[in-house]
C-alpha positions as CSV (number, residue, x, y, z in Angstrom):
1,M,0.6,-25.8,23.6
2,T,-0.8,-23.9,20.1
3,L,0.2,-20.7,19.0
4,L,-3.5,-19.2,20.0
5,R,-3.6,-20.4,23.0
6,K,0.0,-18.5,23.8
7,A,-0.8,-15.6,22.2
8,L,-4.5,-15.1,24.3
9,L,-2.6,-16.2,27.3
10,A,-0.5,-13.3,26.7
11,A,-3.4,-11.1,25.7
12,A,-4.9,-11.5,28.9
13,A,-1.6,-10.7,31.2
14,L,-2.2,-7.7,29.1
15,A,-4.8,-6.6,29.9
16,A,-4.8,-7.3,33.3
17,L,-1.9,-5.4,33.7
18,T,-3.7,-2.2,32.5
19,H,-6.6,-2.7,34.3
20,P,-7.2,0.0,36.6
21,A,-7.9,-2.5,39.9
22,L,-4.4,-3.3,39.7
23,S,-2.8,0.1,40.3
24,Q,-1.5,1.1,43.5
25,D,-1.0,4.7,43.1
26,E,-4.4,5.1,42.4
27,P,-4.1,7.1,39.3
28,V,-6.8,9.4,37.9
29,Y,-8.6,7.8,34.5
30,V,-10.0,9.8,31.7
31,L,-11.4,8.8,28.2
32,G,-8.8,8.6,25.6
33,G,-11.2,8.8,22.5
34,I,-9.7,6.5,20.5
35,T,-12.3,5.3,17.9
36,L,-12.4,3.6,14.5
37,T,-15.4,6.2,13.8
38,L,-13.5,7.6,10.8
39,D,-15.4,10.5,8.6
40,D,-14.2,12.1,5.4
41,V,-11.5,14.8,5.4
42,S,-12.6,18.0,4.2
43,G,-9.7,19.9,2.3
44,Y,-6.3,18.5,2.1
45,V,-5.4,18.6,5.8
46,S,-5.8,15.1,7.9
47,P,-5.2,15.7,11.8
48,G,-4.7,12.2,12.4
49,A,-4.8,8.4,10.7
50,Q,-6.4,5.5,11.4
51,I,-2.7,4.0,10.7
52,G,-0.9,5.1,14.1
53,K,-4.3,3.2,15.9
54,S,-3.7,6.1,17.5
55,S,-6.2,9.4,18.8
56,T,-2.3,11.6,18.6
57,R,-2.2,14.1,16.3
58,L,0.2,13.2,13.3
59,S,2.1,16.2,14.4
60,E,3.0,15.2,17.6
61,T,4.0,11.3,16.4
62,Q,7.4,10.4,16.6
63,Q,7.2,8.7,12.8
64,S,6.8,9.6,9.2
65,V,3.0,9.6,8.6
66,S,1.1,11.2,5.2
67,V,-2.5,11.2,4.5
68,V,-3.7,11.7,0.6
69,T,-7.5,12.9,1.2
70,R,-10.6,12.3,-0.5
71,Q,-10.3,16.1,-1.6
72,Q,-7.2,15.3,-3.2
73,I,-7.4,12.2,-5.0
74,E,-10.6,13.9,-6.8
75,D,-8.5,17.2,-7.4
76,Q,-5.6,14.9,-9.4
77,G,-8.0,12.7,-10.9
78,A,-6.2,9.8,-9.4
79,R,-7.6,6.5,-10.7
80,N,-5.1,3.8,-9.1
81,L,-3.1,3.4,-5.9
82,G,-0.1,4.7,-8.0
83,Q,-1.3,7.9,-9.1
84,V,-2.9,8.4,-5.5
85,L,0.9,8.1,-4.0
86,S,2.2,10.5,-7.4
87,Y,2.9,13.5,-4.6
88,T,4.0,11.6,-1.5
89,A,7.3,11.5,-0.3
90,G,9.8,8.7,0.1
91,V,7.7,6.8,-2.2
92,V,8.7,5.4,-5.9
93,A,4.5,5.3,-6.6
94,Q,4.2,3.2,-9.9
95,P,7.7,1.7,-10.5
96,F,5.9,-1.0,-12.7
97,G,4.1,1.6,-14.9
98,T,0.3,1.4,-14.7
99,D,-0.2,-2.4,-14.2
100,P,-4.2,-3.4,-13.8
101,R,-3.2,-6.2,-11.5
102,F,-0.9,-4.8,-9.1
103,D,-0.2,-2.3,-7.2
104,S,3.8,-2.1,-6.5
105,P,4.8,1.4,-4.8
106,V,9.2,1.4,-3.4
107,I,8.9,2.9,-0.2
108,R,12.4,4.2,1.5
109,G,14.2,1.5,-1.1
110,F,12.0,-1.2,-0.4
111,D,9.4,-3.2,-2.5
112,G,5.3,-2.6,-1.1
113,S,3.6,-4.8,-2.6
114,R,3.7,-7.0,0.4
115,A,3.2,-4.1,2.6
116,Q,-0.7,-2.7,1.6
117,Y,-3.5,-3.1,4.2
118,V,-7.4,-2.3,3.7
119,N,-8.9,-0.5,6.8
120,G,-6.1,-1.7,9.2
121,L,-5.5,-5.0,8.1
122,R,-3.0,-6.4,5.8
123,Q,-3.8,-8.0,2.7
124,L,-2.6,-11.6,2.5
125,R,-1.8,-12.1,-0.7
126,D,1.7,-13.6,-0.9
127,L,2.2,-12.6,-4.5
128,G,1.7,-9.2,-4.0
129,A,-1.8,-7.3,-2.9
130,P,-4.3,-7.5,-5.8
131,T,-5.8,-3.9,-7.1
132,Y,-8.4,-1.9,-4.8
133,E,-10.9,-0.1,-5.8
134,T,-10.0,3.6,-5.7
135,Y,-13.1,5.3,-5.8
136,G,-14.3,3.1,-3.3
137,L,-11.7,4.9,-0.7
138,Q,-11.7,8.1,1.5
139,Q,-8.0,8.5,1.9
140,V,-4.6,6.5,1.7
141,E,-1.9,6.5,4.4
142,V,1.1,5.8,4.3
143,L,2.9,5.0,7.6
144,R,6.8,5.1,6.9
145,G,9.5,2.8,8.6
146,P,9.4,-0.2,10.4
147,S,6.1,-1.2,11.9
148,S,6.2,-4.3,13.4
149,S,5.6,-2.9,17.1
150,L,1.6,-2.3,16.0
151,Y,1.6,-4.4,12.8
152,G,4.0,-7.4,13.4
153,A,5.4,-9.1,10.4
154,G,5.6,-6.6,7.2
155,S,8.2,-4.8,5.5
156,P,10.8,-1.8,7.1
157,G,10.3,0.7,4.4
158,G,6.6,1.2,5.7
159,I,3.0,0.3,5.1
160,I,0.5,1.4,2.8
161,N,-3.3,2.0,4.4
162,Q,-6.5,1.8,1.6
163,V,-9.4,3.8,3.9
164,Q,-12.8,2.6,2.6
165,K,-15.6,4.8,2.6
166,R,-17.9,4.4,5.3
167,A,-21.6,5.4,6.2
168,R,-22.1,9.0,7.7
169,S,-24.9,10.5,9.1
170,G,-27.1,12.8,6.8
171,D,-28.7,11.9,3.4
172,F,-26.4,12.7,0.2
173,S,-25.8,11.4,-2.9
174,E,-23.6,11.3,-6.4
175,A,-23.5,9.6,-10.0
176,G,-21.7,10.4,-13.0
177,F,-19.7,9.1,-15.8
178,G,-16.2,9.9,-16.9
179,F,-14.4,9.0,-20.1
180,D,-10.4,9.2,-21.0
181,S,-8.7,9.6,-24.4
182,N,-7.2,5.9,-24.6
183,G,-11.4,4.9,-25.0
184,S,-11.6,3.9,-21.4
185,L,-15.6,4.4,-20.2
186,R,-16.7,4.6,-16.4
187,A,-20.1,5.0,-14.3
188,F,-20.0,5.5,-10.7
189,M,-22.5,6.0,-8.0
190,D,-22.7,6.8,-4.5
191,L,-25.7,6.8,-2.1
192,N,-25.9,7.6,1.5
193,R,-29.1,7.8,3.5
194,S,-29.6,8.3,7.5
195,P,-32.9,6.6,8.1
196,S,-32.6,7.0,11.8
197,E,-30.0,8.8,14.4
198,T,-28.9,5.2,15.1
199,L,-28.8,4.1,11.8
200,S,-26.8,4.7,8.4
201,W,-26.1,2.8,5.4
202,R,-23.9,3.9,2.1
203,L,-23.7,1.9,-1.6
204,T,-21.2,2.5,-3.8
205,G,-20.4,1.4,-6.9
206,L,-18.5,1.6,-10.3
207,G,-18.4,0.2,-13.8
208,S,-15.9,0.7,-16.5
209,D,-14.0,-0.6,-19.1
210,T,-10.6,0.4,-19.0
211,S,-8.4,0.7,-22.1
212,Q,-4.4,1.6,-21.6
213,Q,-2.3,3.0,-24.2
214,I,-1.6,-0.3,-25.5
215,E,-5.0,-0.6,-27.5
216,E,-4.8,-4.3,-27.7
217,L,-5.0,-4.2,-23.3
218,T,-8.5,-3.7,-22.0
219,N,-9.7,-4.6,-18.6
220,R,-13.9,-4.3,-18.0
221,R,-14.4,-4.1,-13.8
222,G,-17.4,-3.9,-11.8
223,Y,-17.0,-2.8,-8.3
224,L,-19.8,-3.0,-5.8
225,A,-19.2,-1.6,-1.5
226,G,-21.9,-1.4,0.8
227,A,-21.5,0.3,4.3
228,V,-23.7,0.4,7.9
229,R,-23.2,2.0,10.8
230,L,-24.9,1.6,14.1
231,T,-25.2,3.4,17.3
232,P,-26.7,1.4,19.7
233,Q,-26.0,3.7,23.0
234,D,-24.1,6.4,23.3
235,G,-20.2,5.5,23.1
236,T,-20.8,2.4,20.7
237,V,-20.0,2.9,17.0
238,I,-20.5,-0.3,14.9
239,D,-19.1,-0.1,11.0
240,L,-20.3,-2.7,8.7
241,M,-18.4,-2.5,5.4
242,A,-18.2,-5.5,2.6
243,S,-17.5,-5.3,-1.4
244,T,-16.8,-7.3,-4.5
245,I,-14.8,-6.6,-6.9
246,Q,-14.9,-8.6,-10.5
247,D,-12.5,-7.9,-13.4
248,A,-9.9,-9.2,-16.0
249,P,-6.3,-7.5,-15.8
250,V,-4.0,-8.2,-18.0
251,T,-0.4,-7.0,-17.8
252,P,1.6,-5.6,-21.1
253,A,3.9,-8.3,-22.1
254,Q,7.0,-5.7,-21.6
255,V,9.3,-5.3,-24.4
256,P,13.2,-6.4,-24.1
257,Y,15.5,-4.2,-22.0
258,A,18.1,-4.1,-26.1
259,L,15.0,-3.1,-27.7
260,T,14.4,-0.2,-25.4
261,Q,18.2,1.1,-26.4
262,I,17.7,0.5,-30.6
263,G,13.9,1.5,-30.9
264,N,11.8,4.6,-30.4
265,S,10.3,4.7,-27.3
266,A,6.9,6.6,-28.5
267,S,6.5,3.9,-30.9
268,L,7.5,1.2,-28.5
269,R,5.4,1.9,-25.6
270,K,2.4,1.1,-27.7
271,L,4.0,-2.0,-28.9
272,H,2.0,-5.5,-27.5
273,A,4.2,-8.1,-27.2
274,G,1.8,-10.4,-26.3
275,E,-0.6,-12.6,-28.0
276,P,-4.4,-11.1,-27.6
277,S,-6.1,-14.4,-28.4
278,F,-4.3,-16.2,-25.9
279,E,-4.1,-13.7,-23.0
280,G,-7.0,-14.0,-20.2
281,S,-8.1,-13.1,-17.1
282,D,-10.8,-13.3,-14.5
283,R,-10.3,-12.4,-11.2
284,N,-13.1,-12.3,-8.3
285,L,-12.4,-10.2,-5.2
286,I,-14.9,-10.6,-2.3
287,D,-14.7,-9.1,1.6
288,A,-16.3,-8.5,4.5
289,G,-15.4,-6.4,7.7
290,A,-16.4,-5.0,10.7
291,E,-15.1,-1.8,13.2
292,I,-16.4,-1.7,16.7
293,S,-15.6,0.7,19.1
294,H,-17.7,0.6,22.5
295,L,-16.8,2.9,25.7
296,M,-16.8,1.2,28.8
297,D,-18.1,2.1,32.1
298,N,-14.1,2.7,33.6
299,G,-13.4,5.3,31.1
300,W,-11.5,2.7,29.1
301,T,-12.6,1.9,25.1
302,L,-12.6,-1.6,23.5
303,S,-12.0,-1.7,19.6
304,Q,-12.4,-4.3,16.9
305,G,-11.4,-4.9,13.9
306,F,-12.5,-7.6,11.8
307,R,-11.7,-8.5,8.1
308,V,-12.4,-11.8,5.3
309,E,-11.4,-11.7,2.0
310,R,-11.4,-14.2,-0.9
311,L,-9.9,-14.1,-4.0
312,D,-10.1,-16.6,-7.2
313,W,-8.1,-15.6,-10.2
314,D,-7.5,-17.6,-13.4
315,Y,-4.6,-15.6,-15.7
316,T,-3.0,-16.8,-18.7
317,G,-0.1,-14.7,-20.4
318,L,2.7,-13.6,-22.4
319,Y,6.1,-12.8,-21.2
320,V,9.2,-11.5,-23.2
321,T,12.6,-13.5,-22.8
322,G,14.7,-11.7,-25.2
323,L,15.4,-10.3,-28.4
324,T,17.1,-12.2,-31.4
325,G,17.6,-9.8,-34.5
326,D,14.1,-8.3,-35.0
327,Q,12.8,-11.0,-33.1
328,I,11.2,-10.9,-29.8
329,T,11.4,-14.2,-28.1
330,R,8.6,-15.1,-25.8
331,G,7.5,-17.5,-23.2
332,I,3.7,-17.9,-21.8
333,I,2.4,-18.3,-18.2
334,A,-0.8,-19.6,-16.8
335,Q,-2.2,-19.6,-13.1
336,D,-4.9,-20.5,-11.6
337,E,-4.9,-19.4,-7.5
338,S,-7.5,-19.0,-4.8
339,S,-7.0,-17.4,-1.3
340,D,-9.0,-17.0,2.0
341,S,-7.7,-15.0,4.8
342,I,-9.1,-13.3,8.0
343,S,-7.5,-10.9,10.2
344,L,-9.2,-10.1,13.7
345,D,-7.4,-6.9,15.6
346,T,-8.5,-6.6,19.3
347,R,-7.3,-3.7,21.7
348,L,-8.1,-1.6,24.4
349,T,-7.1,1.7,25.0
350,G,-7.6,4.4,27.3
351,E,-5.4,7.3,29.7
352,I,-3.5,7.4,33.0
353,V,-2.6,10.2,34.6
354,T,-0.3,10.1,37.1
355,G,0.4,13.8,38.6
356,A,1.8,15.9,35.7
357,V,2.3,12.9,33.5
358,T,-0.5,11.3,31.2
359,H,0.0,8.0,29.6
360,R,-2.3,6.8,26.9
361,I,-1.9,2.8,27.0
362,L,-3.1,0.6,24.1
363,A,-2.7,-2.8,24.6
364,G,-4.3,-5.4,21.8
365,L,-4.0,-8.9,20.6
366,D,-3.8,-9.4,16.6
367,L,-4.8,-12.8,14.6
368,R,-4.3,-13.8,11.3
369,R,-4.3,-16.8,8.9
370,Y,-4.0,-17.4,5.3
371,E,-4.8,-20.3,3.2
372,A,-3.8,-19.9,-0.4
373,S,-3.1,-22.3,-3.0
374,A,-2.1,-21.9,-6.7
375,D,-1.1,-24.1,-9.9
376,T,1.4,-22.2,-11.8
377,R,2.8,-23.1,-15.4
378,F,5.3,-21.6,-17.9
379,G,5.4,-22.7,-21.4
380,S,6.9,-21.6,-25.1
381,A,5.7,-19.3,-27.4
382,P,6.5,-18.5,-30.9
383,S,8.6,-15.3,-31.4
384,L,7.3,-11.6,-32.8
385,D,8.7,-9.3,-35.3
386,W,9.0,-6.2,-33.6
387,R,8.8,-4.2,-36.5
388,N,6.1,-6.0,-38.1
389,P,4.2,-7.6,-35.3
390,V,1.4,-10.5,-36.4
391,Y,-1.1,-11.9,-34.1
392,G,-3.5,-14.5,-34.0
393,V,-0.6,-17.1,-34.4
394,A,-1.2,-20.7,-32.7
395,I,0.3,-21.2,-29.2
396,D,0.9,-24.8,-28.2
397,P,-0.1,-24.7,-24.6
398,S,2.7,-27.6,-23.5
399,Y,4.1,-26.5,-20.3
400,W,8.0,-27.5,-19.6
401,F,7.5,-26.4,-16.3
402,I,4.5,-27.1,-13.9
403,R,4.3,-26.0,-9.7
404,D,1.4,-27.1,-7.9
405,R,1.7,-25.3,-4.2
406,D,-0.1,-24.8,-1.1
407,V,0.5,-22.6,1.8
408,T,-1.4,-22.2,5.2
409,L,0.1,-19.1,7.4
410,R,-0.7,-18.4,11.2
411,Q,-0.1,-15.2,12.9
412,A,-0.6,-13.9,16.6
413,G,0.7,-11.3,17.9
414,I,0.3,-9.4,21.2
415,Y,1.2,-5.8,21.6
416,V,1.1,-2.8,24.0
417,Q,1.9,1.0,23.3
418,D,2.4,4.0,26.0
419,E,2.3,7.5,24.5
420,I,3.3,9.7,27.0
421,E,2.3,13.3,27.4
422,A,4.7,15.6,30.1
423,G,4.3,19.1,29.9
424,A,5.4,19.6,26.1
425,W,7.3,16.3,25.9
426,R,5.8,13.3,23.9
427,G,6.8,9.8,24.2
428,N,6.5,6.7,22.6
429,L,7.0,2.7,24.1
430,A,6.1,0.2,22.2
431,L,6.4,-3.7,22.4
432,R,5.4,-6.4,20.5
433,H,5.6,-10.6,20.3
434,D,4.8,-12.7,17.5
435,W,4.6,-16.0,16.4
436,A,4.0,-17.0,12.8
437,E,4.1,-21.0,11.7
438,Q,4.2,-21.7,7.9
439,T,2.9,-25.1,6.9
440,G,2.3,-26.6,3.0
441,R,3.7,-28.2,0.3
442,S,5.0,-27.3,-3.2
443,V,5.7,-29.6,-6.2
444,D,6.5,-30.1,-9.4
445,N,7.1,-31.9,-12.7
446,F,11.4,-31.2,-11.9
447,G,11.0,-33.4,-8.9
448,T,10.4,-31.1,-6.5
449,D,8.2,-32.0,-3.4
450,A,9.4,-29.9,-0.8
451,R,7.3,-29.4,2.7
452,I,6.9,-26.1,4.5
453,D,6.7,-26.5,7.8
454,Q,8.1,-23.6,9.5
455,R,7.9,-21.5,13.0
456,D,9.3,-18.3,14.0
457,N,8.7,-15.7,16.8
458,A,9.9,-12.5,17.4
459,T,10.0,-9.3,19.4
460,T,9.9,-5.9,18.2
461,G,9.4,-2.2,19.3
462,R,9.5,1.1,18.6
463,V,10.7,4.0,21.3
464,G,10.7,7.7,20.5
465,L,10.8,11.0,22.0
466,G,10.1,14.7,21.1
467,Y,9.1,18.1,22.3
468,V,6.5,20.3,21.5
469,F,7.5,24.3,20.8
470,A,5.0,26.7,21.8
471,N,5.0,27.7,17.9
472,G,4.0,23.9,16.6
473,A,7.0,22.9,16.0
474,M,8.3,19.2,17.3
475,P,12.0,17.9,17.1
476,Y,11.9,14.3,17.5
477,L,14.3,11.3,17.3
478,S,12.6,7.2,17.3
479,Y,13.9,4.1,16.7
480,S,12.3,1.2,15.6
481,T,12.3,-2.6,14.5
482,S,10.4,-5.2,12.4
483,F,10.6,-8.5,11.0
484,D,9.1,-10.4,8.3
485,P,9.1,-14.7,7.8
486,E,10.9,-15.7,4.7
487,I,9.0,-19.0,3.3
488,G,11.2,-21.8,2.4
489,A,14.8,-23.1,2.8
490,D,18.4,-22.0,1.2
491,I,20.5,-23.5,-0.8
492,D,21.8,-25.8,1.8
493,G,18.3,-27.1,2.7
494,N,18.1,-24.9,5.8
495,A,14.7,-23.4,6.7
496,L,15.3,-19.0,5.4
497,R,15.3,-16.9,8.5
498,P,13.1,-14.0,9.1
499,T,14.3,-10.5,7.5
500,E,14.7,-8.3,10.1
501,G,14.4,-4.5,10.0
502,R,15.6,-1.5,12.4
503,Q,15.6,1.9,11.6
504,V,16.8,5.1,13.9
505,E,15.0,8.5,12.6
506,L,15.6,12.1,13.5
507,G,13.1,14.6,12.0
508,V,11.0,17.6,12.9
509,K,7.3,18.4,12.6
510,Y,5.8,21.5,12.6
511,N,1.7,22.5,13.0
512,P,1.2,26.3,11.9
513,S,-1.5,28.1,14.3
514,A,-1.8,31.1,11.1
515,W,-3.1,28.7,8.4
516,T,-3.9,24.9,8.8
517,G,-0.7,22.8,7.5
518,L,1.6,20.0,8.6
519,V,5.4,20.3,7.3
520,S,7.8,17.8,8.3
521,A,11.4,16.4,7.8
522,A,13.1,13.4,8.7
523,L,16.7,11.9,8.6
524,Y,16.8,8.3,8.7
525,D,19.1,5.2,8.6
526,L,17.0,1.7,7.9
527,R,18.6,-1.5,7.4
528,Q,17.6,-4.7,6.5
529,T,19.4,-8.3,7.4
530,N,19.0,-12.0,6.4
531,V,17.9,-10.5,3.2
532,S,17.9,-13.5,0.5
533,R,19.5,-13.4,-3.3
534,T,19.2,-16.0,-5.9
535,V,22.9,-17.7,-5.9
536,T,24.3,-21.1,-8.1
537,E,26.8,-23.1,-6.2
538,G,27.9,-26.4,-7.2
539,G,25.6,-26.6,-10.2
540,M,22.8,-26.1,-8.3
541,T,20.8,-22.6,-7.9
542,G,19.2,-21.5,-4.7
543,Q,18.3,-18.9,-1.7
544,R,21.3,-17.7,0.1
545,Q,20.7,-15.2,2.7
546,F,23.7,-13.2,2.3
547,G,23.5,-10.3,4.8
548,E,22.3,-6.8,5.0
549,V,20.6,-4.0,2.9
550,A,21.1,0.0,3.8
551,S,18.5,2.7,3.1
552,R,19.5,6.3,4.2
553,G,17.4,9.1,3.8
554,L,16.2,12.4,3.8
555,E,12.6,13.1,3.3
556,L,10.6,16.7,3.4
557,E,7.0,17.1,3.0
558,A,4.5,20.0,3.2
559,T,0.5,19.8,3.1
560,A,-1.3,22.9,3.4
561,E,-4.7,24.8,2.6
562,L,-4.0,28.4,2.2
563,A,-5.6,31.5,2.0
564,E,-7.5,32.6,-0.8
565,G,-8.2,28.8,-1.2
566,W,-5.0,27.4,-1.7
567,A,-4.1,24.1,-1.4
568,L,-0.8,22.3,-2.0
569,R,1.2,19.1,-1.1
570,A,5.0,19.5,-1.7
571,S,7.5,16.7,-1.1
572,Y,11.3,15.6,-2.0
573,A,12.7,12.8,-0.9
574,W,16.5,11.6,-0.9
575,N,17.4,8.2,-0.6
576,E,20.9,6.0,-1.2
577,T,20.2,2.4,-0.8
578,E,23.1,0.0,-0.7
579,Q,23.5,-4.2,-0.8
580,K,26.2,-5.2,1.8
581,G,27.4,-9.1,0.9
582,G,26.9,-11.6,-1.9
583,A,27.7,-10.7,-5.2
584,T,26.1,-7.5,-5.5
585,A,27.5,-6.2,-2.4
586,G,27.8,-2.2,-2.9
587,L,25.1,-1.7,-5.8
588,A,21.9,0.1,-5.4
589,L,18.4,-1.8,-4.3
590,P,16.2,-2.0,-7.5
591,N,13.8,0.4,-8.3
592,A,15.6,2.9,-5.7
593,P,16.2,6.5,-7.5
594,R,18.5,8.8,-5.7
595,H,15.7,11.4,-5.9
596,V,11.7,11.9,-6.4
597,A,10.4,15.1,-5.9
598,G,6.6,16.6,-6.3
599,L,4.8,19.7,-6.0
600,W,1.0,19.8,-6.6
601,L,-0.9,23.1,-5.9
602,D,-5.0,23.6,-6.5
603,R,-6.9,27.3,-6.5
604,D,-10.3,27.4,-5.6
605,L,-11.4,30.3,-7.1
606,G,-14.7,30.9,-5.4
607,N,-17.1,30.8,-8.4
608,G,-17.5,26.9,-9.1
609,W,-14.0,26.7,-10.8
610,R,-11.0,24.8,-8.8
611,L,-7.9,24.5,-11.0
612,G,-4.3,22.7,-10.2
613,G,-1.2,21.6,-11.1
614,G,1.9,20.0,-10.4
615,L,5.5,18.7,-11.3
616,R,6.8,15.0,-10.1
617,H,10.0,13.6,-10.7
618,V,11.2,10.3,-10.2
619,G,15.6,10.3,-10.5
620,N,17.6,7.7,-12.2
621,R,17.8,4.5,-11.1
622,F,18.3,0.5,-11.7
623,G,15.9,-1.9,-13.0
624,D,17.5,-4.7,-11.3
625,A,19.6,-6.2,-8.0
626,E,23.1,-6.3,-10.1
627,N,22.7,-2.7,-11.6
628,T,23.2,-3.8,-15.2
629,L,19.8,-2.2,-16.2
630,P,19.8,1.5,-15.9
631,L,17.1,3.7,-16.1
632,E,17.1,7.8,-17.2
633,G,15.0,9.5,-14.3
634,A,11.8,11.8,-15.8
635,T,10.2,15.0,-14.8
636,L,6.5,14.9,-15.6
637,A,3.6,17.8,-15.2
638,D,-0.6,17.0,-15.0
639,L,-3.4,19.6,-15.0
640,G,-6.6,19.4,-13.3
641,A,-9.9,21.9,-13.8
642,T,-13.1,21.2,-12.1
643,Y,-16.4,23.8,-12.3
644,T,-19.2,23.4,-10.5
645,S,-22.7,24.7,-11.2
646,G,-25.6,23.7,-8.7
647,A,-25.9,20.0,-8.3
648,L,-23.8,19.6,-11.3
649,T,-19.7,19.3,-11.3
650,G,-17.4,18.7,-14.3
651,S,-13.5,17.7,-14.6
652,V,-10.8,17.4,-16.8
653,N,-7.2,16.2,-15.8
654,I,-4.5,15.9,-17.7
655,R,-1.4,13.4,-16.8
656,N,2.4,13.4,-18.3
657,L,1.5,16.8,-19.9
658,G,4.0,16.8,-22.1
659,D,4.1,13.0,-23.5
660,K,7.3,12.0,-22.3
661,A,8.2,9.1,-23.3
662,W,10.3,6.9,-20.5
663,L,10.6,3.4,-18.8
664,A,9.2,2.6,-15.5
665,N,10.9,-0.5,-15.1
666,C,13.2,-3.0,-16.7
667,G,13.8,-6.6,-14.8
668,A,14.3,-9.7,-15.8
669,F,10.7,-10.4,-17.7
670,G,11.5,-7.1,-20.2
671,C,10.8,-3.2,-19.7
672,T,8.0,-1.6,-18.6
673,Y,6.7,1.7,-20.4
674,A,5.1,4.8,-18.2
675,D,1.9,6.2,-19.3
676,G,1.9,8.9,-21.8
677,R,0.1,11.4,-22.2
678,T,-3.7,11.0,-20.6
679,L,-6.7,13.1,-20.6
680,D,-9.2,11.9,-17.7
681,A,-12.9,13.8,-17.7
682,Q,-15.9,13.1,-16.1
683,V,-19.6,14.6,-15.1
684,T,-20.6,14.0,-11.8
685,W,-24.2,15.2,-10.4
686,K,-24.6,15.6,-6.9
687,W,-28.1,15.6,-4.9
């Protein structure tokens, strides 16, 4: 029986169990009101999020969730996902500095490069999700902790969901241009029209020529997105969305860790260790999707999310391998890749009331298919004198390592969730079963010809319990699990087992009645097992699944809109990670600082001016799993100001006001410096 057929049969059984005709107690059915018709949130506080697949308010969910709204994104002048999440609890937003190729936030100590979603559906690039255009988003959501009961395979630290702008009722438009102190330029527009009560459309576009603090690196990007909303009848909403991104991102070649210990940081962060005449990048990302919500006659709602994505990327760059005297030793990397992915999530939602207890039922079927091919080549490059760099040297593209890899991933999952409300008590029971299969081939010029043929299945779940007090406070306790298939074999030739995660979380949320806001606190104990590390045994190098990783912590977060135009987001996270087993036993995870904090305050003065400012702190950490590359923490200040007069709005934002030079990351391929002081300004015309 095929994987898809198994999933469909199981989904049919779930749907039958939730059908009204099968209830012997003749309960009363009430509309659950769960749809996917998200609209922009006004202000900083969002009552709900798409990421929970539920209409339950965030203040009553037994899990840590953060939402960064469009208003906050604009006030902070955020231009990429890392900047959007800079003030979010439990997240190290830019562990690799500003890399125009990828966004790789760390969540509760775990790498989030493969935990990113768009419109509730996973970006399926197995080498890390490519950057998405922030101007095309209406909000960004973070669901912390294991979430496989709703989303299947994924990181135990949590997931990040980027919600695209949808068409809305009414007519509005904006257009403008911006620039920054690095020499970047951009122009943008956003048009929404409603020609009838049943039809709305939206067109969003941006063109940019972005420069970084390393002046040799630039990236030209074009982004165009269209959205249509159809409401053919009462209770039915159809959102259609499509977008394309074309850009040419090249990442800095980094600098050796040894050089960061002897050189001047303010100068080194501008040093380009690559070769402009050799580096190149051409990336095209196209996606299209639909979200459909239909209220049926029996009071239940049938919803579906669908998304297809095509990525083509040719990349050539340099990387550093070490430091010999004044010479930075370097290598070259070239990769041609293409991938196609398709995701489908269909779910049935509704309410069952039995006596004093309300059950909000969610049952769904989740299907994914991902096909990718990549040709990767490594070669040697001439050294570079870091004291007197000379560019334009000839590079012989004779590669000492060549690998061709093709992989196909198919995953099917069925899930059911029961959100229970009994008086002031709130409960959550969720269960999911997934089937995953990976097939493909990896061939290299060292004689490797590996066949990938792996099948995994897993059952995951979540249980939560909370109590809502009259003052708006809800203490809660939850337990959740996750899994993520691993590709390949260990050093003994055995197929790698999926990693498994489990977490206990104790928290409290406070939804005040006197002002608009949400305050939350959470204590968690998170474990991941079957973790792989590279080992050398008997003269052979390979992967060994050695044991467990532990992450424990405390998170505090407050988002509020107060009197007299004040708005704030404040966060603090204490996180302690530990690797268990293998040569790194007892050591911390890479990019996992013990302390991360942020405070952003914004004030609308009521006379056209908005003023804001913030402080953010990233604590000491290590750049590698062996903890041999210690990195100092940093405290940074940001400022923002906006003035609106009639249809025109001008804004100025300054990030890293003190121009602190600090290392964002160090690893096997050298170190990356975080951005220095950057002034960003733009003018917007709205009509």
